[in-house]
N, C-alpha and C positions, 0 to 999 in steps of 0.2 A: 550453618551460615556464620554463626559467631566464631567458630574455630578457624574458618578459612583464611582470614587476613594474616594471622600470625603463622599459620602453617605455610603460607606461600613465601614468606620472607625467611623461613628457617634455613634454607641452604645458604643464604647470603649472610645472615647474622649468626648462624649456628656454629661458626668456627671458634677456636679457643680464644681469639682476640675479642670477639663481639658477643661471646656467650652470655656474659653478665648483662649486656645491653638488651639482648633478645629476651632474657628472663624478665627484666624490668618492664619492657614494653608489653610483654605478654601478661604480666601480672596486672599492669594498669588497665590494659584492654579487658581482661577478665572481670575486674572490679566494675568497670564502666558498663559492660554488658549485663552483669548480674544486677546492678542498680537499675538499669533500664527495664529489665524483665520484671523485677520485683515491683517497681513503681507502676508499670503498665497493668500488671495483674491486680494491683491494689485499687487502681482507679476504675477498673473495668466494671465492678458492680454499680457504681454511681452512673457510669455512662450507659449501661444496659437499662438501668431504671428510667433514664430519660429517653433513650432512643431504641430500646428493645433489640439491641445488636451490639456485638463487641465494638471497641473503638475502630473506626474506619477513616475514610477521607475527611469526615467532618472534624475529627480530632485534629487534623493538620490544618484544615482551612481556617478554623477559628483562631489558631495561634497567631494569625496575622493581625488580630484585633485585641491586643493585650489589655487595653484599658477596660473595654466592655467585659471581656472574659474574666479578668481578675476581679473586677467589681462584682460580677455575678457570683463567682466562687466565694468571695469574701462574705457576701451577704447571705447567700443561700446554702453554701456547702463548706462553711468554715471548719466544722469538726471533721468532715471527710478529708479535707486538704491536710490538716495537721496530723490526723491519724495515718494517712498514706505516707506523708513525708517522714513521720516518726518511725513507722514500721520499715520503711525503705532504708533509713539510716541504720536501724538495728540489724536488719538483714545483711547489709553491706559489712557492718562491723563483724558479724559472725564469719562471713566468708573471708574477710581480711585476716582475722586471726587464724583461720584454717589454712589459708594459702601462703601466709607469710613465711613459714619455715622453708618452703620450697625455694625461696630466693637465695638461701644460703647453701643449697645443694651444689656440689661440684659437677662439672660436665662429665657425663658417663663415658667410660672408656670405649664403649661399643658405638660411639657416636657415628663413626664412618659407616658401620653396617646399617645403622638406622637411616642414614641418608640414602642408602641403596634402595630401601623400600619406600622412600619418600614419595616417588611418583604413584605407587600403588595406593598409598594413604590419601594422596590428593584426589585421585580418581574416585576413591570410595567416599570421601567427604563430599565431593561435588555431586556424586550420585545421590547422596542423602539430601543435599540441598535441592536437587531436582525432584526428589521424592517419587520418581516414576521412571520406568523404562519406555514409556510411550512417546509419541511424537512431540507432545507438548509437555513442558514442565508443570509442576504443581501450581494450581490456581484455585480460587474459592469454589469454582464449579465442580472440582473433583470431590469436594466434601459436602456438596448439596445433596444430602441423602434423604431429607424429609421436605415437607411443604412449609416448615416453620423456619424462617430466616434466623431466629435466635439459636435454635438447636444446631443449625448448620454452622453458625459462626462459633459456637462453643467448642467445636471439634478442633479449631486452630487456636493458636495463642494470640494475644493482643498485639505483641510486638511484630509478629509476622504479618498480621492483618494490616497494621498501619504501614509497615514497610511496603507491602504490596500496593496499598493505596497511593503511596508516594510515587512508586514506579508508574502506576496507571495515570497519575496526574500529568506526568511528563509525556505520556504516549497516547492519551485518550483521544486526541483528535487526528491521529495519524491513520487510524483504521476506522472504517465505518461499516464493518461487516461482522459485528459481534454476534448477531442473531441469525446470520445467513447471508447468502449472496444474491444480488439482484442487479441488473444493469440500470444505468441512469435513465435510459429511455423508458424501460418498463416501469421504473419507480415513478417518473413524472406522469406517464400516461395513467397509471393507477390513481394517483392523487388527483389529477385534474379531471378525471372522469367520475369523481365522487358525486352522488346525487345532489347534495346541497350546493355544488358548484355548477350545476347544470345551467346552460344558457350563457355562461361567461366565456369570453374569448381570451385565450392566452397566446399572445402574438410576439412576445419579446424573447429573443434568444439569450440575452444577457440576464434577464430576470424572469426565469421560466414560470413562476407562479403569479406574475404581475397580471392584473386584470382590472377592468373598469366596473365599479359598483355604483349603480343608480339607486338612490335611497327610496324607501317605501313612503317615507313621510316628506311632505313638501313644506318648507318653512319660508316665510317672507323676510326674515331677518336672522342673523347668526344666533345660534343657540350655544350657550356656554356648557362646559362639561366639568364636573367634579367627580373624581373617582376616590372613594374612601376605601382604602385597603386595610382591612381589620386583621391585626396580628392574631394568628392561631385560633380563629373563631370558626371551628368546625361545626357541622350539624349535630355533633354530640352535645352541644350546648343550646340547641334550639328545640324546644319541646314539640312543636308541630312537625318537626322533621325527625322525630324519634329520639331526641336527646333530653338533656336535663332542663328543667324550667328555670334557667338563669339569665335569659335574655328577654325580659318582658317588654322593654322599650322597642326592640327590633320587631318582636312579634306584633306589637300594637300598630306597626307601620305596614305590615304585609298586605293589608287590604287597600292601601293608598297608591299602589304602583304595580309594577311587574314583579311578581314574587316567583322565584325559581324553586320548584320542589325537588328537582332531580339534577342539581348542578354538581359537577365533579372537578376537583382541582387536578392539575397535571402532575404535581409533585408534592414533596414534603418540606420544602424549604421556602423561605420568603422570596429569594431570587427566582425560583421557579415560577411562583405566582406572578411576580413582576413581569417576567418575559412573556407569560401567557396573556395577562390582562392588558399590558401596555403595548406589546408588539404582536399579539396573536400568534406567538411562535410556539411550535410544537415541542414537546419534551424529548429529550434524548438521553442516551447513556452517559454522555459527557457532563461536565459541569454546566451550569446555566450560562447563557451567552452574556449575562450581566458581568460575569467574571472573566470571560475569555478575551484575548487581545485583539482579534480581528474584528470584533463587534463594538469597539469603543468609539467608532465613528462610522458614518455611512451605513448605518443599520436602521431599518425601519422602526419607527415608534409612532404612536398617535400624536405625540408632541411635535415630532418633526413634520408630520402631515399638516397639523392644525397651524403650526407656526407659519408655514408657507401660505396659509389662507388668512393670515392677518391676526391670528390669535396670540394673546400673551400667554406663554406656557411656563409652568413651574412645578416644583416638587416641594412639599412641606412635610417636614419630619421632626420628631421630638428629640431624636438622638443625633449622633454624628454621621453625616451623610457619606463619609468615606467607608463606613461599614459595608461589607459585602461588595465593595467596589461600586456602590450605587452612584456616587458623585461623578466618577469618571464616565460611566455608561450614560447617565442622564445628560450631563453637560455636553457630551460629544454627539448626542442624538436628539437634539431639538428642544431640550428643556432650558429655557432662557434664564430662569431664576431658581435658585436652590436655597431653601430655608432649613437650617438645622439648629442644633442645640445652642450654638453660640449666638444665634440671632434672637433669643428670647430675653427680654428685659424683666428681671425680677419674677421668674416663674414661681408659681405657688408651691410646686413640688418637683424635685428632681431625684430620680432613682438611678439604678445601674444602667438602664438603657435610655436615659434621657428624661425630658420633662414629661409630666403627666398628660394623659389624653385630653383633659379639660384645658390645659395650657395650649396644647396642639390645636384644638378646635377653636379656641378664642383667636389664636393667630390666624387660622384659616378664614374665619368670618371677617376679621379686619381686612385681610387682603381682598376677599371677594367684594366687600362693600366698596372698597376704594376703587377697584377695577371697574365695577359696575357704574359708579358715579362718574367715571371718566369716559363712559361709553365704549370701553374696550372689551371686545369678546375675549374670553379667557378659558384656559384649561388648567386645572390644578389636580395633581395627584397628592392625596393626603394619606400618609402612612402612620398608623397608630403603633404603639409599642408597650402600653401598660400591661397587656395580657401576655407577659413573657416572664419565664422564670428569672429571678426569684419572686415574682409577683408583688412588686412594690407599687403602692398607690397612696394618695393622700387619705387621711382620716376623713370620714364623712358621716352623714346622717342616714345612710341607707340601712333601713331596719332589717333587711333580709340577709345581711352579711352573716357568714358562719362565725362561730365564736373564735376560731383560730384565724387570724387575719390573713397571713400570707399563704393563701391557698389558691389553686387555679379557679375554683368556683367563685371566690370573692373577686379575683382579678377580672374574670369575665363579667361579673355583675357590675363592677366599676366601669369597665370598658363600655358596656351596654348603656349604663347611665350617662356617660360622657357623650356617646353617640346620640342618644335620644335628646339630650339637651341641645346639641349642635343642630339637629334637624328642626327642633322646635324653634330655635333662634332663626335659622335660615328661612323658615316659613314666613316669618314676620318681615323679611327684608325684600327690597325691591328686586333683587336678582333671582328670587325663587321661581317666578313664572317663566323666565327665559333661560333656565339652567336645568340640565339633566344631571341627576345624581345617581351614581352607581355605588352601592354598598356591597362589598364582597370580601370574603376571607382570602388570605393568601394560601392558607392550608389549615389543617386541623392542628390541635395542640400537640398531640402525641399520636403518631401514626405507627402502630405496632400491632402485634398479634401473631397467631400461629398460621399465617397465610403467606403464600408466595408474594401476593400483592393484597394487603388488607383493604379491600375496596371500600368497606364501610367507613373507614377513616379518611377517605378522599371526598366524601360527601360534605359539601359546604353550603352555607346560605348565600343567597344573592338577591338583591332588590334594586330596581330602577325606579326612581321617584322624580317628581318635578317635571318641568318642561311641558306642562299640560298634557301629559301622557295618561290615557285612560287605564285604570287598574285592570290587571289581567293575571291569571294564574298560568304559569308556564309549567305544564306537567310532563312534557317530553324531556328526554335526556339531553343535557347541555354540558359542554366542556368549557373550561375557562377561556379557551382560544376562540370561542364563539362570541364572547362579550364585546370585543373591540369592533368587529364589523357590524354587530347589532346596534351599538351605540352610534356609529356613523350614520346608519339608516334612520334612527330615531331623531338625530340632530338635523337630518335633511342635508347631510354633507355628501356631495358627489365627488368621487375621488378614484384615482388609480392607486392600487396598493397590492402587496404580495401576500396578504394573509389568506390562508386556506380554511379559515373557520367559517362557521355557518351564520348567515344573517337570519336571525330567528324571526324577524318581521315578515320574511317570505315563508309562507306556509308553516306557521308555528306549530301546527298540529302534527306535522310529519315526525317520524321517529328520528331521534338523534343518536349520538354515540359519544363515548368518552375515551381518552387516551391517558394512561397513568404510568409514570416512571417511579419505581420503588427500588432503591439501591441499584442493582444491576438488572433487574427484571422490568419488562415493559408489558403492560396490559392494554388490550383493546377490548372494549365492551360495547356491544351494539344495543340498540333501543329495546331489544327483547331480552337483555341481560345475558346474552351469550358472551362468554369471555374467552379470549385467546391470550395466553401468557407466553411471551418470548423470553428465553433464557440464554445467556451467553454460553456457547459451546455445548448446548444441550438441545434436545428436541423440544418443540413447543408443546404446551399443554392446553387442552380444551375443556371448558367447564361452563357452568351456569351459576350466576350470582343470585342469591335470594335476599332482596332488600329487607325482608322481615327479620331474618336471623342474622344478617350481616355476614354470611358465610358463602364461600364459593365451593361448589361440589364439582370436582374434576372427574372426568371419565377416561376410560382407556382408548376411546375413539380418537383417531388421528384427525387433525383438521384437514379440510380439503385444501388443494393447492390454491384455489381462489381466496380462501380465508387467510391462509398463511401469507400469500403475496400481498394482500391488502394491508394487513398489519405490518408486515415488513417494510412496505413502501413508506408508510407514515412514520415508522420508527427510524428509517434510514435517512429520510429527507432532511430533517433539520441540520444534522451535522454536515451533510453535503452542501446545503445552502450556505451554512456558516463558512465552511472551508473554502468554497469557491467565491465567497463574497457576493452572493446573488440574492440576498434578501433586502431589497431596497427599492426605491423608485428612481428612474433615470435622472430626474431634475435635481437630485440632491447629491449625486456622485461627482467627484472632482474629475475634470477632464484628464 
């Protein structure tokens, strides 16, 4: 691939008049390619340490946020950055000295004969680029030889991996059949016939998942809603869910509300958690709709729905709201007010990702008290950020901190402390009794392992408090997409919406299911822990997940057509709804 550009211009610039120019361009191009390859391989170990896979689309996506990324690198990876840059410069210098004598070489006398075989060389090079004589050119699926994503990614180099990701980012929404083919009619019939949607009527052609939800709870006055989205707080940090004992404040609250024992995230990034919790939107092989262009307006969110019912809606964040395109998505879809880092007066602590969680929750409490005093029903999404590498937080008196400060355990302990203080403060305020609080993680801190889909690391805590809701343990399997319709029911909100998640207030004892997107793979897990994994351009795999060991045991048995069709329908639906702009309610669309 690196050779191809200069090879293609050889007949044009390879004559005796432009020979020197072609050599200079080729020399410069070679040095650039060598520098890129060396640098990418040098930064690969740090990237693998964080994401358990070679550099991929995340490497490109985060380059759009240089302030946050460079601040994080400077604080937590300074030595790695300098070492990588230094070794890159040294490597380039070696190749420079090696290749420089070639610049002085004269044009070979056999140049014309060489041009005669040029077409054959071009074909050979491009066959190497294609890497196969099969129908499709090389792609990551060709190198997926094991069930370990890291091992599969090690077979290819990081430069190619990132280049392929860039290509896919441009084409990811053009096709919706990565896992197989299914008609739109069959897809919609499969989704709408799901057991948890039984009894709902789908009568809109323009919005095929639109239906009317009657709440299980009846309220005499509007109930407020506060969603606290906790950064990277997976079940791996919650002792009663099988994790480390680093969230004592959250654990102390689990008997005061609805505690979810088997809740699963839909993805591994914050925006994936946002789209699931705020919009009830299914995960897909594409980027999150928070980032995609067609969803920046006229896309369903809880904020848009509640805004039309007279609620004051807003987003409160400690960092810069433009990150991950959140500001654009929120402001275009019902969030009336956005608070971010620039709106804090004299915060007590500011790190790479913004102000501390304590500053965040103080600001949230101020807003909630003000809105409640004005008699204004409200919805606020509060998004924490302290539990994020490089794990910066203010010095405090928490005796259980590890001796080394900037560790994930300490960051989780601090985030848990800040959350506990916020809930303790909220309990003393007038808004507590008429406000439903959801505390939920966006995803786990590090989702990795030798699994096609490391299901263990999709397990997250979830807790619903306040609003005079009787405590309850929810032991059945729950997906993040089920939270939004459940909240509407608990609030007593009657509404038309397109969400296909499960209202858990209706038959909470019935078995649930979870859908998880991990890199290019999609997993469907039923309430009996039977798992079906869809892989691009490969046959699906069937297995069973063991919550005790955190492992999925795959079998040689092929899934039934019904199992495959069900998983495929839910995997294919979100991109189809996005592309056709059918995920909304009629009264918010422009004529």
